[in-house]
C-alpha positions in Angstrom: 22.4 -11.4 7.5 18.8 -10.8 8.5 17.8 -12.2 11.8 14.4 -13.7 12.8 12.1 -11.0 14.3 9.7 -11.7 17.1 7.1 -9.2 18.5 5.9 -9.7 22.1 3.1 -7.8 23.8 4.5 -6.3 27.0 1.2 -6.6 29.0 1.0 -10.4 28.9 4.2 -11.5 27.0 2.1 -13.0 24.2 4.1 -13.5 21.0 2.0 -11.5 18.5 4.4 -11.5 15.5 7.1 -13.7 13.9 9.2 -13.0 10.8 11.4 -16.0 10.1 14.4 -15.1 8.0 16.1 -17.3 5.4 19.3 -18.0 7.2 22.2 -18.9 5.0 25.2 -18.5 7.4 25.7 -19.5 11.0 28.4 -19.2 13.6 29.5 -22.5 15.1 32.1 -23.3 17.8 35.4 -24.8 16.6 38.6 -25.5 18.4 40.1 -22.2 19.3 37.1 -20.0 18.5 34.2 -19.8 16.0 33.7 -20.2 12.3 31.0 -19.1 9.8 29.5 -22.1 7.9 26.6 -22.6 5.5 23.3 -23.4 7.2 22.0 -26.8 6.0 19.0 -26.3 3.6 16.5 -28.0 6.0 17.3 -25.5 8.8 17.4 -22.2 6.7 13.7 -21.3 7.3 13.4 -22.8 10.8 12.7 -20.4 13.7 15.8 -19.7 15.7 13.8 -19.7 18.9 11.0 -21.7 20.5 7.9 -20.0 22.0 9.1 -20.5 25.6 12.5 -19.1 24.7 11.0 -16.0 23.2 8.9 -15.4 26.4 12.0 -16.0 28.6 13.9 -13.3 26.6 11.0 -10.9 26.8 10.8 -11.4 30.5 14.5 -10.8 30.9 14.2 -7.6 28.8 11.4 -6.3 31.0 13.3 -7.1 34.1 16.4 -5.3 32.9 14.3 -2.3 31.7 12.9 -1.9 35.2 16.4 -2.3 36.8 18.2 0.0 34.3 15.5 2.6 33.9 15.6 2.6 30.1 14.6 0.4 27.1 17.3 -2.2 26.5 19.0 -3.9 23.6 20.0 -7.4 24.5 22.5 -9.9 23.1 21.8 -13.4 24.5 22.6 -17.0 23.8 21.1 -20.4 24.7 23.4 -23.2 25.5 22.0 -26.6 26.7 18.6 -24.9 27.3 20.1 -22.3 29.6 19.7 -18.5 28.7 22.9 -16.4 29.0 22.9 -12.7 28.9 25.9 -11.6 26.8 25.4 -7.8 26.6 22.8 -5.2 27.7 22.9 -1.6 26.5 20.4 1.2 26.0 18.4 1.2 22.8 19.5 4.1 20.6 16.7 3.9 18.0 13.2 2.7 18.5 11.0 1.4 15.7 7.5 3.0 15.5 4.8 0.8 16.9 2.1 -0.1 14.4 
């Protein structure tokens, strides 16, 4: 699966790039765990995150970078509009900035 990719400028947290993936599978909650299901056609090319959610994630990443002392790779989830940090680890590879 290819995720959506968002590029945020650190200096002012402006979203300067968006690559929205064609999402075909998604994970949903089911009794006792999760299941992979087909994404409904009308949702396949919709952004996974709204602009304010992207900025909130970027702000969290910057705060964690300052706290941890290294660039971070985050796993997060939103539930009922609330951001949840699932995992934070050092980035092991960095893409070259254009």
